[in-house]
TILUMPA-976922 format. One record per atom (N, C-alpha, C, O, CB): x, y, z; residue in one letter. Coordinates in steps of 0.05 Angstrom, whole numbers, padded with zeros to 5 digits, always signed. Each point is the difference from the previous one (the first is absolute). Glycine has a CB too. Layout:
N
XYZA ...
% end
This chain:
250
-00019+02157-04275M -00014+00024+00009M +00021+00021+00006M +00021-00005+00012M -00059-00022+00007M +00032+00052-00027K +00019+00022+00005K +00002+00006+00029K -00017-00006+00016K +00007+00025-00061K +00032-00006+00053K +00005+00006+00028K -00019+00023+00008K -00003+00019-00015K +00051-00033+00011K -00061+00012+00028P -00019+00020+00008P +00012+00028+00002P -00015+00020-00005P -00009-00055+00030P +00049+00037-00018L +00012+00027+00004L +00015+00010-00025L +00016+00019+00003L -00013-00030+00045L -00007-00002-00071L +00016+00007-00023L -00003+00029-00008L +00019+00014-00006L -00023-00061-00009L -00021+00058+00015K -00004+00028-00008K +00015+00018+00019K +00013+00019-00009K -00058-00030-00010K +00043+00006+00045T +00013+00017+00019T +00030-00001-00004T +00014+00021+00001T -00050-00029+00031T +00047-00016-00037R +00029-00002-00004R +00009+00015-00024R +00022+00010+00000R -00024-00055+00022R -00014+00046-00043F +00008+00014-00024F -00001+00030+00003F +00011+00015-00016F -00026-00054-00011F +00000+00049+00047L +00001+00028+00006L +00025+00007+00016L +00010+00022-00002L -00060-00021+00002L +00060-00020+00016V +00022+00005+00019V +00027-00006-00012V +00019+00014+00007V -00051-00024+00030V +00034-00011-00054Y +00027-00010-00006Y +00018+00020-00016Y +00024-00002+00004Y -00045-00042-00004Y +00010+00062-00017P +00019+00019-00012P +00016+00016+00019P +00024+00005-00004P -00055-00003-00034P +00018+00007+00060L +00015+00015+00021L +00020-00017+00014L +00023+00008+00004L -00062+00021+00002L +00032-00054+00001M +00018-00018+00013M +00023-00008-00018M +00023-00002+00008M -00061-00015+00020M +00031+00014-00054A +00021-00008-00019A +00021+00021-00002A +00024-00007-00002A -00058-00019-00023A +00026+00051+00024S +00020+00021-00002S +00019+00000+00024S +00024+00004-00002S -00057+00023-00024S +00021-00032+00050A +00016+00000+00024A +00020-00024+00000A +00021+00001+00013A -00058+00021+00011A +00030-00043-00038L +00017-00024+00000L +00023+00002-00020L +00019-00016+00002L -00059-00010+00011L +00038+00044-00032C +00020+00000-00022C +00029+00001+00010C +00017-00014-00011C -00051+00036-00017C +00039-00006+00048L +00028+00003+00010L +00009-00027+00011L +00023-00008-00005L -00030+00056+00014L -00010-00061+00007A +00008-00026+00011A +00003-00021-00021A +00019-00016+00001A -00043+00028+00040A +00007-00012-00061L +00001-00020-00022L +00025+00004-00016L +00011-00019-00012L -00060+00017+00011L +00059+00026-00001A +00023+00005-00017A +00025-00015+00009A +00018-00006-00016A -00036+00051+00007A +00018-00053+00034F +00023-00015+00010F -00004-00030-00001F +00018-00016+00007F -00008+00054+00023F -00034-00046-00040N -00006-00029+00000N -00007-00011-00027N +00002-00024-00005N -00017+00030+00051N +00006+00011-00065Y -00009-00009-00026Y +00018+00011-00021Y +00010+00023+00002Y -00057-00027+00013Y +00052-00011-00037P +00018+00010-00021P -00013+00021-00017P -00025+00004+00000P +00046-00048-00001P -00004+00059-00013E -00011+00019-00019E -00012-00015-00023E +00006-00024-00004E +00028+00059+00017E -00052-00022-00029A -00013-00013-00023A +00021-00008-00020A +00017+00016-00008A -00059+00011+00016A +00041-00052-00017K +00018-00010-00020K -00016-00015-00021K -00024-00006+00004K +00062+00002+00029K -00026-00002-00056T -00014-00015-00020T -00005-00028+00010T -00021-00012-00007T +00043+00039-00029T -00004-00038+00052V -00004-00027+00011V +00000+00002+00031V +00017+00013+00011V +00005-00035-00052V -00042+00009+00054A -00001+00001+00029A +00022-00015+00013A +00011-00019-00011A -00060+00023+00007A +00057+00005+00028R +00021-00014+00016R -00011-00007+00027R -00018+00014+00010R +00054+00011-00035R -00025-00046+00038P -00009-00007+00027P +00005+00023+00019P +00020+00015-00004P -00012-00063-00005P -00025+00051+00029V +00004+00022+00020V +00000-00012+00027V -00010-00022+00005V -00011+00055-00035V +00032-00018+00049S +00000-00009+00028S -00027+00003+00013S -00017+00015-00011S +00065-00003+00014S -00053-00026+00019T -00025+00002+00014T -00004+00029+00010T +00018+00010+00014T -00016-00059-00001T -00024+00062-00019P -00004+00027+00009P -00002+00003+00030P -00009-00019+00014P -00013+00028-00057P +00029+00014+00054V -00002+00005+00028V -00029+00006+00008V -00006+00002+00024V +00053+00014-00023V -00065-00013-00020V -00027+00008+00005V -00019-00024-00006V -00022+00004-00010V +00033+00044+00000V -00002-00072+00016D -00016-00024-00005D -00028+00001+00012D -00019-00011-00012D +00061-00014+00009D -00045+00038+00025S -00026-00001+00014S -00021+00017-00013S -00024-00002+00006S +00049-00006+00035S -00017+00026-00059L -00019+00018-00013L -00015-00015-00022L +00010-00019-00012L +00018+00058+00022L -00052-00030-00016D -00017-00012-00020D +00015-00001-00027D +00011+00020-00009D -00052-00003+00033D +00041-00040-00037E +00014-00003-00026E -00012+00018-00021E +00014+00008-00019E -00001-00055+00031E -00038+00053-00010L -00013+00018-00019L +00012+00028+00002L +00004+00014-00020L -00046-00041+00022L +00048+00036+00022V +00012+00026+00004V +00029+00000-00011V +00009+00019-00013V -00037-00011+00054V +00042-00030-00037L +00027-00003-00012L -00001+00001-00030L +00016+00013-00013L -00002-00040+00053L -00034+00013-00051A -00002+00000-00030A -00006+00028-00010A +00010+00009-00020A -00027-00056+00021A +00000+00062+00014A -00007+00027-00008A +00024+00018+00000A +00002+00019-00016A -00047-00025+00034A +00064+00001+00000A +00025+00016+00002A +00017-00003-00025A +00018+00017-00005A -00019-00022+00054A -00004-00015-00065M +00016-00004-00025M -00002+00024-00018M +00019+00007-00013M -00027-00056+00017M -00016+00061-00005Y -00004+00022-00019Y +00020+00023+00004Y +00011+00010-00019Y -00059-00022+00018Y +00053+00019+00026D +00019+00021+00006D +00028-00011+00000D +00019+00013-00010D -00053+00011+00037D +00038-00047-00016K +00027-00011+00002K +00013-00005-00028K +00023+00007-00004K -00037-00029+00047K -00002+00012-00061L +00010-00005-00027L -00004+00023-00019L +00007-00001-00023L -00017-00046+00030L -00001+00070+00004Q -00004+00024-00016Q -00016-00006-00026Q +00007+00009-00022Q +00036+00010+00041Q -00065-00034-00015L -00016-00008-00022L -00015+00023-00013L -00005+00000-00024L +00000-00044+00045L -00001+00064-00005G -00012+00024-00012G +00018+00014-00020G -00008+00007-00022G -00018-00001+00064G +00051-00003-00034A +00020+00013-00018A +00005-00018-00024A +00007+00010-00022A +00015+00012+00061A -00025-00048-00036A +00004-00019-00023A -00024+00000-00019A +00002-00010-00022A +00026-00018+00052A -00051+00040-00022G -00022+00003-00018G -00025-00015+00008G -00020+00000-00016G +00053+00006-00018G -00034-00019+00057L -00024-00014+00008L -00017+00018+00018L +00010+00011+00019L +00015-00055-00021L -00050+00047-00006S -00017+00018+00016S -00007-00013+00027S -00001-00024+00003S -00018+00043-00045S +00016-00001+00062R -00007-00010+00027R -00027-00015-00001R -00003-00020+00014R +00029+00058+00007R -00045-00028-00036E -00026-00013-00002E +00002-00028-00011E -00012-00019+00010E -00009+00064-00016E +00038-00048-00015A +00004-00027-00011A +00012-00019+00020A -00009-00023+00003A +00015+00044-00048A +00014-00011+00060F +00013-00017+00020F -00020-00007+00022F -00001-00024+00008F +00045+00045-00019F -00058-00002+00022D -00019-00005+00022D -00022-00019-00008D -00006-00018+00015D +00016+00064+00003D -00021-00042-00042N -00021-00019-00010N +00011-00028-00003N -00012-00019+00009N -00010+00057-00032N +00046-00040+00011A +00012-00026-00004A +00005-00014+00027A -00005-00024+00003A +00026+00040-00046A -00011-00001+00062L +00007-00012+00026L -00026-00009+00015L +00000-00021+00012L +00040+00051-00009L -00061-00014-00006A -00025-00008+00013A -00011-00026-00012A -00008-00018+00015A -00002+00066-00007A +00011-00050-00035G -00010-00024-00013G +00018-00024+00006G -00010-00022+00005G -00010+00050-00040G +00046-00024+00034W +00019-00022+00005W -00004-00010+00029W -00001-00025+00004W +00034+00045-00036W -00037-00003+00051D -00004-00008+00028D -00025-00016+00003D -00001-00020+00014D +00026+00060+00001D -00046-00031-00028R -00026-00015+00002R +00002-00027-00013R -00008-00020+00011R -00016+00064-00012R +00035-00046-00023L +00003-00025-00014L +00018-00019+00015L -00005-00024+00001L -00003+00047-00045L +00029-00013+00056K +00018-00016+00016K -00015-00012+00024K +00002-00024+00006K +00037+00053-00020K -00055-00012+00028D -00015-00009+00023D -00020-00022-00007D -00007-00017+00016D +00013+00062+00005D -00017-00043-00046E -00019-00019-00009E +00012-00026-00011E -00014-00018-00008E -00016+00056-00003E +00057-00039+00011G +00014-00024-00009G +00000-00004-00029G +00001-00023-00010G -00012+00003+00053G +00009+00042-00059R -00003-00002-00029R +00026+00004-00015R +00000+00000-00024R -00047+00015+00030R +00069-00010+00009L +00025+00007-00013L +00022-00020+00008L +00014+00004+00019L -00027+00044-00020L +00015-00070-00014P +00022-00019+00005P +00028+00013-00001P +00019-00008+00014P -00047-00027-00033P +00031+00057+00003R +00025+00014-00002R -00004+00028+00013R +00004+00020-00013R +00009-00045-00030R -00020+00025+00068E -00007+00025+00014E +00025+00018+00004E -00003+00024+00006E -00034-00047+00016E +00060+00012-00025Q +00025+00015+00004Q +00006+00020-00022Q +00018+00016+00003Q -00001-00054+00023Q -00032+00037-00048V +00005+00017-00023V -00025+00015-00008V -00022-00012+00000V +00058-00019-00016V -00034+00057+00010M -00022+00015-00010M +00009+00018-00023M +00021+00011+00000M -00043-00011+00045M +00005+00001-00066A +00006+00017-00023A -00021+00022-00003A -00024-00005+00004A +00047-00034-00027A -00014+00063+00016I -00018+00022-00004I +00006+00012-00028I +00023+00008-00005I -00026+00001+00055I -00018-00007-00067A +00002+00014-00025A -00015+00026+00003A -00025-00001+00002A +00030-00042-00029A +00008+00066+00028D -00013+00025+00006D -00007+00014-00026D +00015+00015-00012D +00011-00011+00055D -00051-00010-00053F -00009+00011-00025F -00011+00029+00003F -00011+00011-00019F +00000-00057+00004F +00015+00058+00038S -00005+00029+00002S +00024+00015-00010S -00001+00025-00003S -00029-00032+00043S +00051-00007-00047K +00025+00013-00010K +00002-00004-00030K -00012-00018-00012K +00034+00010+00056K -00006+00025-00056S +00005-00002-00029S +00013-00027-00006S +00016-00011+00015S -00010+00061-00018S -00012-00061-00021S +00012-00025-00008S +00030+00004-00006S +00014-00020-00003S -00058+00005-00016S +00053+00039+00018N +00028+00005-00005N +00017-00003+00026N +00024-00001-00001N -00036+00032-00035N -00002-00033+00059Q +00013-00004+00025Q +00002-00030+00007Q -00016-00016-00009Q -00001+00061+00024Q +00037-00052+00001K +00003-00027+00010K -00020-00003+00023K +00006+00005+00023K +00043-00008-00036K -00073-00006+00006R -00023+00000+00019R -00008-00027+00010R -00021-00003+00013R +00006+00044-00036R +00031-00062+00018L -00005-00026+00012L +00020-00004+00022L +00025+00002-00004L -00043-00021-00039L +00008+00014+00067F +00017-00004+00024F -00005-00028+00011F -00023-00007+00005F +00022+00057+00005F +00022-00065-00006V -00003-00027+00013V +00015+00002+00026V +00024+00005+00002V -00027-00029-00047V -00012+00019+00067L +00010+00003+00027L +00002-00026+00015L -00017-00017-00002L -00003+00062+00002L +00041-00048+00015D +00003-00023+00019D -00011+00009+00027D +00011+00018+00013D +00031-00036-00038D -00064+00005+00033M -00014+00008+00024M +00012-00012+00026M -00010+00005+00022M -00031+00000-00050M +00061-00021+00024K +00014-00012+00024K +00026+00014+00006K +00006+00006+00023K -00027-00050-00034K +00036+00050-00010S +00025+00014+00005S -00003+00030-00004S +00019+00016+00002S +00006-00056-00017S -00049+00049+00008Y -00007+00028-00003Y +00019+00013-00020Y +00013+00020+00006Y -00030-00018+00041Y +00018-00013-00071S +00018+00010-00021S -00014+00001-00027S -00020-00013-00004S +00059-00006+00030S -00027+00035-00043L -00010+00003-00028L +00015-00019-00018L +00025+00002-00003L -00037+00046+00012L -00002-00067-00021L +00012-00020-00017L +00003+00010-00029L +00021-00004-00012L -00040-00032+00042L -00002+00048-00040F +00000+00010-00028F -00015+00027-00001F -00020+00003+00014F +00023-00050-00032F +00006+00064+00001Q -00015+00023-00009Q +00005+00002-00030Q +00022+00003-00009Q -00019+00021+00054Q -00025-00025-00061T +00004+00000-00028T -00025+00010-00015T -00020+00007+00013T +00051-00046-00008T -00029+00040-00031L -00022+00008-00017L -00021-00021-00001L +00005-00024+00004L +00026+00052-00032L -00056-00020+00024V -00022-00019-00004V -00021+00013-00018V -00007+00024+00004V +00015-00046+00041V -00018+00007-00064A -00019+00010-00020A -00029-00002+00010A -00006-00017+00016A +00038+00005-00052A -00048+00030+00026H -00029-00003+00003H -00013-00006-00027H +00013+00000-00020H -00013+00032+00060H -00026-00038-00039G -00014-00008-00025G -00002+00023-00020G -00001+00024+00008G -00025-00056+00019G +00027+00025-00052R +00001+00021-00021R -00025+00017-00001R +00001+00023-00008R +00028-00053-00018R -00052+00019+00034N -00025+00017+00001N -00004+00014+00027N -00021+00012+00004N +00002-00044-00037N +00038+00029+00050S -00001+00015+00026S +00011+00028-00003S -00004+00017+00017S +00008-00060+00008S +00011+00048-00046G +00012+00026-00004G +00028-00002-00012G +00010-00023-00002G -00037+00041+00040G +00039+00004-00046K +00027-00001-00011K +00020+00001+00023K +00007-00021+00011K -00023+00044-00054K +00026+00001+00049E +00020+00001+00021E -00013-00005+00028E +00013-00012+00017E +00013+00045-00045E -00050-00024+00031W -00014-00002+00026W -00023-00019-00003W -00015+00000-00020W +00028+00046+00033W -00017-00063+00007A -00023-00018+00001A -00024+00014+00013A +00002+00008+00023A +00028-00049-00021A -00051+00045-00018T -00023+00015+00011T -00027-00016-00003T -00020+00009+00011T +00044+00033-00022T -00023-00064-00004R -00025-00015-00004R +00006-00029+00007R +00021-00011-00006R -00037+00042-00031R -00003-00044+00050F +00004-00027+00011F -00025-00017-00005F -00022+00010+00000F +00054+00008+00035F -00028-00044-00039S -00022-00017-00006S +00006-00029+00009S +00023-00008+00002S -00035+00037-00041S -00010-00043+00045N +00001-00028+00007N -00011-00018-00022N -00003-00024+00003N -00001+00037+00045N -00002+00000-00071K -00014-00014-00022K +00019-00014-00019K +00022+00009-00004K -00059+00024+00008K +00027-00055-00015L +00015-00014-00021L +00005+00018-00024L -00017+00015-00008L -00002-00059+00024L +00043+00042-00028S +00007+00014-00024S +00000+00031+00003S -00001+00014-00020S -00018-00052-00005S +00019+00048+00050S +00001+00029+00004S +00028+00011-00005S +00003+00023-00006S -00040-00027+00039S +00057-00013-00030F +00028+00008-00002F +00007+00023+00019F +00017+00016-00005F -00017-00031-00043F -00014+00015+00071Q +00006+00019+00021Q +00010-00015+00025Q -00005-00024+00003Q -00031+00056-00021Q +00050-00017+00035S +00009-00011+00025S -00023-00001+00020S -00019+00015-00002S +00065+00002-00007S -00044-00036+00028S -00019-00002+00022S +00015+00006+00026S +00021-00011+00005S -00050-00023-00031S +00017+00051+00043P +00013+00007+00025P -00004-00022+00021P -00013-00019-00004P +00007+00067-00007P +00019-00043+00034G -00006-00016+00024G +00020-00022+00006G +00023+00000-00009G -00069+00009-00001G +00036-00028+00026F +00018-00021+00011F -00002-00026-00015F -00021-00009-00009F +00015+00030+00053F +00030-00032-00049Y +00003-00025-00013Y +00017-00019+00017Y +00017+00010+00016Y -00021+00012-00062Y +00000-00047+00043I +00018-00020+00013I +00013-00015-00023I -00013-00011-00018I -00016+00006+00060I +00055+00004-00041T +00015-00013-00022T -00003-00030+00000T -00004-00012+00021T +00037+00049-00019T -00033-00048-00026G -00003-00029-00003G +00026-00013-00010G +00022+00007+00009G -00070+00000-00018G +00044-00026-00009Q +00023-00015-00010Q +00011+00013-00026Q -00012+00017-00012Q -00007-00059+00033Q +00043+00033-00028T +00012+00010-00025T -00005-00019-00023T -00008-00023+00004T +00044+00045+00024T -00032-00012-00052Y -00003-00016-00024Y +00015+00014-00023Y +00007+00023+00002Y -00053-00042+00014Y +00050+00004-00037H +00012+00012-00024H -00021+00002-00021H -00012-00021-00009H +00057+00001+00020H -00051+00044-00020G -00021+00005-00020G +00010+00018-00022G +00024+00002-00006G -00058-00009+00041G +00015+00020-00048G +00006+00018-00022G +00018+00023+00007G +00014+00011-00017G -00057-00024-00002G +00043+00021+00044N +00017+00021+00010N +00024-00011+00016N +00012+00015+00015N -00051+00016-00014N +00046-00056-00005G +00022-00012+00014G -00007-00007+00029G -00023-00007+00006G +00054+00033-00035G -00012-00025+00046Y -00004-00007+00028Y -00019+00019+00013Y +00005+00025+00000Y +00042-00044+00003Y -00069+00009+00007S -00022+00017+00010S -00011-00010+00027S +00004-00023+00008S -00016+00034-00055S -00001+00007+00061L -00010-00005+00027L -00031+00004+00000L -00009+00022-00006L +00054-00009+00027L -00060-00033-00014K -00029+00003+00002K -00007+00018+00024K +00013-00001+00021K -00019-00045-00042K -00015+00062+00017L -00010+00018+00021L -00029-00005+00005L -00017+00000-00019L +00051+00034+00006L -00041-00038+00038D -00028-00005+00008D -00011+00026+00012D +00006+00007+00023D +00003-00056-00015D -00027+00063-00023G -00013+00024+00010G -00021-00008+00020G -00018-00015-00006G +00027+00040-00037G -00007-00015+00068I -00017-00010+00021I -00022+00020+00009I -00013-00004+00020I +00052-00022-00004I -00043+00047-00032E -00021+00020+00007E -00022-00002-00020E +00003+00008-00024E +00031+00023+00045E -00057-00040-00012K -00023-00005-00017K -00010+00026-00014K -00004+00020+00014K -00009-00058+00015K +00010+00037-00055G -00009+00022-00015G +00021+00021-00006G -00005+00019-00014G -00038-00026+00035G +00067+00003-00010I +00022+00019-00004I +00023-00013-00017I +00009+00012-00019I -00021+00010+00063I +00020-00046-00036N +00022-00013-00015N -00003-00030-00001N +00018-00015-00007N +00012+00052+00020N -00054-00048-00006D -00004-00028+00002D -00002-00015-00027D -00003-00024-00001D -00019+00033+00044D +00023+00006-00065Q +00001-00012-00026Q +00029-00003-00011Q +00004-00007-00023Q -00050+00026+00014Q +00065-00014+00026A +00028-00001-00009A +00008-00026-00012A +00013-00001-00021A -00003+00033+00057A -00018-00054-00024M +00007-00026-00011M -00012-00004-00028M +00013-00010-00018M -00010-00009+00065M -00029+00026-00050K -00013-00003-00026K +00012+00018-00020K +00000-00006-00024K -00042-00007+00047K +00051+00036-00015R +00012+00019-00018R +00029-00006-00005R +00013+00014-00017R -00044+00021+00034R +00042-00055-00004A +00029-00007-00003A +00018+00023+00008A +00020+00006-00013A -00032-00038-00024A +00004+00045+00059I +00017+00021+00011I +00022-00013+00017I -00006-00012+00020I -00033+00046-00020I +00063-00031-00009V +00023-00013+00013V +00023+00020+00001V +00000+00021-00013V -00014-00067-00004V +00034+00040+00033M +00025+00015-00001M +00020-00014-00018M +00004-00024+00002M -00012+00041+00045M +00019-00001-00065H +00020-00012-00019H +00019+00022-00009H -00004+00024+00005H -00030-00058-00021H +00056+00026+00004G +00019+00018-00010G -00008+00010-00028G -00013-00015-00015G +00049-00007+00042G -00028+00046-00034A -00007+00011-00027A +00022+00019-00009A +00010+00016+00015A -00059-00022-00005A +00055+00004-00036G +00021+00018-00011G -00009+00029-00001G +00017+00018+00000G -00002-00056-00027G -00041+00043+00027Y -00010+00027-00001Y +00001+00014+00028Y -00007+00024+00002Y -00023-00037-00040Y +00038-00002+00059V +00003+00012+00026V +00030+00007+00003V +00015-00016+00011V -00055-00010+00009V +00047+00050-00030S +00028+00007+00000S +00004+00030+00000S -00017+00015-00010S +00027-00058-00015S +00013+00051+00036E +00007+00028-00001E +00004+00010-00028E -00006+00023-00007E +00028-00028+00052E -00012-00012-00063K +00004+00007-00027K -00025+00009-00014K -00001+00020-00015K +00039-00052+00013K -00060+00018+00007L -00026+00006-00012L -00011+00027+00011L -00012+00015-00014L +00003-00064+00007L +00014+00053+00033I -00009+00025+00012I +00014+00023-00014I -00012+00021-00006I +00004-00044+00050I +00034+00020-00049R +00015+00022-00013R -00009+00004-00029R +00000+00023-00009R +00039-00034+00038R -00047-00010-00042S -00007+00003-00029S -00029+00010-00004S -00005+00015-00019S +00037-00052+00010S -00051+00029+00026Q -00028+00008-00005Q -00012+00017+00022Q -00022+00010-00003Q +00017-00051-00023Q +00020+00044+00048G -00009+00018+00021G -00016-00013+00023G -00006+00012+00020G +00005+00022-00054G -00005-00060+00031Y -00014-00015+00020Y +00006-00030-00003Y +00008-00009-00022Y -00044+00045+00025Y +00031-00051+00018L +00006-00028+00000L -00019-00015-00018L -00023+00009-00004L +00040-00005+00050L -00008-00026-00058G -00018-00018-00014G -00022-00010+00018G +00002-00001+00024G +00035-00011-00055G -00059+00003+00018R -00023-00009+00016R -00008-00029-00007R +00007-00010-00022R -00023+00058+00024R +00002-00060+00016S -00007-00028-00003S -00030-00003-00007S -00013+00020-00007S +00048-00033+00041S -00045-00011-00034L -00029-00005-00004L -00014-00001+00027L -00023-00009+00002L +00033-00016-00044L +00003+00036+00062G -00012+00000+00027G +00018-00012+00021G -00006+00002+00024G -00039-00004-00045G +00066-00011+00012C +00019-00013+00019C +00020+00020+00012C +00008+00019-00014C -00013-00062-00013C +00013+00038+00052P +00022+00016+00011P +00027-00011-00010P +00013-00015+00014P -00042+00026+00027P +00036-00004-00065A +00024-00010-00012A +00025+00015+00010A -00002+00024+00007A -00024-00036-00048A +00048-00002+00044V +00024+00010+00011V +00023-00003-00020V -00002-00014-00020V -00014+00003+00067V +00039+00025-00042P +00023-00003-00018P +00009-00029-00003P +00001-00015+00019P +00013+00062-00007P -00006-00054-00036L +00009-00027-00006L +00023-00009+00018L +00001-00022+00009L -00016+00028-00056L +00034+00012+00051R +00024-00008+00014R -00005-00005+00030R +00016-00014+00013R +00010+00041-00045R -00048-00017+00043E -00007-00004+00028E -00023-00020+00004E -00006-00007+00023E +00023+00053-00015E -00030-00053-00029A -00025-00015+00002A +00003-00026+00016A -00015-00006+00018A +00001+00025-00061A +00034-00035+00036K +00003-00026+00013K +00005+00003+00030K -00012-00014+00017K +00030-00006-00059K -00001+00038+00050S +00007+00004+00028S -00025+00010+00016S -00005-00009+00022S +00053+00019-00035S -00063+00009+00001I -00024+00010+00013I -00021-00022+00003I -00012-00003+00021I +00022+00049-00039I -00015-00060-00004I -00020-00021+00001I +00007-00022+00020I -00017-00009+00014I +00007+00019-00062I +00035-00018+00048D +00008-00021+00019D -00002+00009+00029D -00005-00016+00018D +00036-00002-00053D -00028+00044+00039T -00003+00011+00027T -00029+00001+00009T -00006-00004+00024T +00047+00031-00031T -00059-00023-00011L -00028+00004+00007L -00018-00025-00003L -00021-00001+00011L +00027+00047-00025L +00003-00066-00001K -00017-00023-00006K -00009-00015+00025K +00014+00000+00020K +00010-00004-00064K -00047-00008+00041G -00009-00019+00021G -00014+00012+00024G +00002-00011+00022G +00034-00016-00037G -00051+00049+00012G -00016+00010+00022G +00008+00025+00013G -00004+00003+00024G -00005-00049-00017G +00021+00065-00022A +00007+00026+00011A -00022+00020-00007A -00017-00005-00017A +00066-00005+00013A -00049+00033+00018C -00019+00021-00005C +00011+00020-00020C +00022+00010+00003C -00040-00016+00044C +00001+00012-00067L +00006+00021-00019L -00023+00020+00002L -00024-00007-00002L +00050-00023-00030L -00020+00056+00036Y -00020+00020+00001Y +00005+00020-00022Y +00022+00011-00002Y -00027-00016+00052Y -00016+00009-00067I +00002+00021-00021I -00016+00024+00009I -00025-00001+00003I +00030-00034-00040I +00009+00057+00042H -00012+00024+00010H -00007+00018-00023H +00015+00004-00018H +00011-00008+00061H -00050+00016-00041V -00009+00018-00021V -00010+00026+00012V -00009+00000+00023V -00004-00039-00052V +00014+00062+00015P -00009+00025+00010P -00030+00003-00003P -00010+00018-00013P +00054+00002+00001P -00058-00037+00025D -00030-00001-00002D -00011-00006+00027D +00001-00023+00009D +00001+00008-00057D -00014+00035+00061Q -00011-00004+00027Q -00024-00019-00001Q -00007-00013+00020Q +00023+00058-00007Q -00029-00047-00036G -00023-00018-00003G +00009-00029+00005G -00015-00016+00010G -00006+00047-00043G +00046-00038+00024Y +00010-00027+00006Y +00001-00006+00029Y -00010-00020+00009Y +00036+00022-00051Y -00014+00016+00058A +00003-00005+00029A -00027-00003+00014A -00002-00016+00018A +00045+00042-00019A -00063-00011-00009R -00027-00003+00013R -00013-00027-00007R -00015-00011+00016R +00010+00061-00018R +00011-00060-00022R -00012-00025-00009R +00016-00025+00009R -00011-00022+00001R -00007+00046-00040R +00043-00020+00046S +00018-00023+00006S -00009-00014+00025S -00001+00012+00022S +00038+00012-00044S -00043-00050+00020P -00007-00016+00024P +00023-00003+00019P -00003-00007+00023P -00032-00017-00050P +00059+00028+00017I +00024-00003+00017I +00005+00026+00015I +00006+00000+00024I +00014-00033-00056I -00022+00056+00018L +00008+00025+00013L -00022+00014+00015L +00005+00013+00020L +00027-00008-00056L -00057-00007+00028R -00021+00016+00013R -00004-00007+00029R -00008+00017+00016R -00014-00014-00060R +00028-00028+00051D -00003-00008+00029D +00026+00002+00015D +00001-00001+00024D -00037-00029-00037D +00058+00033-00002S +00027+00000+00013S +00009+00028+00008S +00011+00003+00022S +00000-00043-00048S -00016+00060+00009I +00010+00026+00005I -00022+00021+00003I +00005+00024+00004I +00036-00036-00028I -00067+00003+00022G -00022+00018+00004G -00005+00019-00024G -00018+00016+00001G +00027-00018+00047G 
% end
């Protein structure tokens, strides 16, 4: 069951988070490709959700290309799923911000314990969702479109796209056909800066959030086994329909 005061807290924490940034700067590391251990913060008594919210400013995620809305939605859903005991790997959260151009590094993998950025990289959307920008989304079989919302990562396997990560879409009517559609995270050669330079936009998948081949194994191993993945889309209709977000952030 979600926390009774969650809506109130999500109205208040951005202000508190900003006030905390100076204090956090002396206790948490700067964003790196690989997370490092950190010392115990001096603000242990404060709500961990507020501390997590401070990551956005501390790590300068806005300047890095992650929208505030995507981060706030992801944090709300992650907190709810964590409270419900549905995230065996609650220390990690991934956000794919499909409100951004596919030419941007719009996949962010965050360590929610050390408050650090583990990865920022390219991620593909479905070929029928759009070219450079993802504007169309579907939960239907053979749509070759991306599905928004919250996923819980499953196990890994080796398939037609090599080392891959199963994704369980947990929002009914929005992404709950992901398993049947074989929507997984995998590496792909078409997810590359070279292709962006040659054709003007990133290569596209059949609906999977595909990542660069050189980073695929590290990202998949970081997320496998019960982490939260949130795919953010520029569609207010999704937020109103989402069983995760509509009760969490109002």
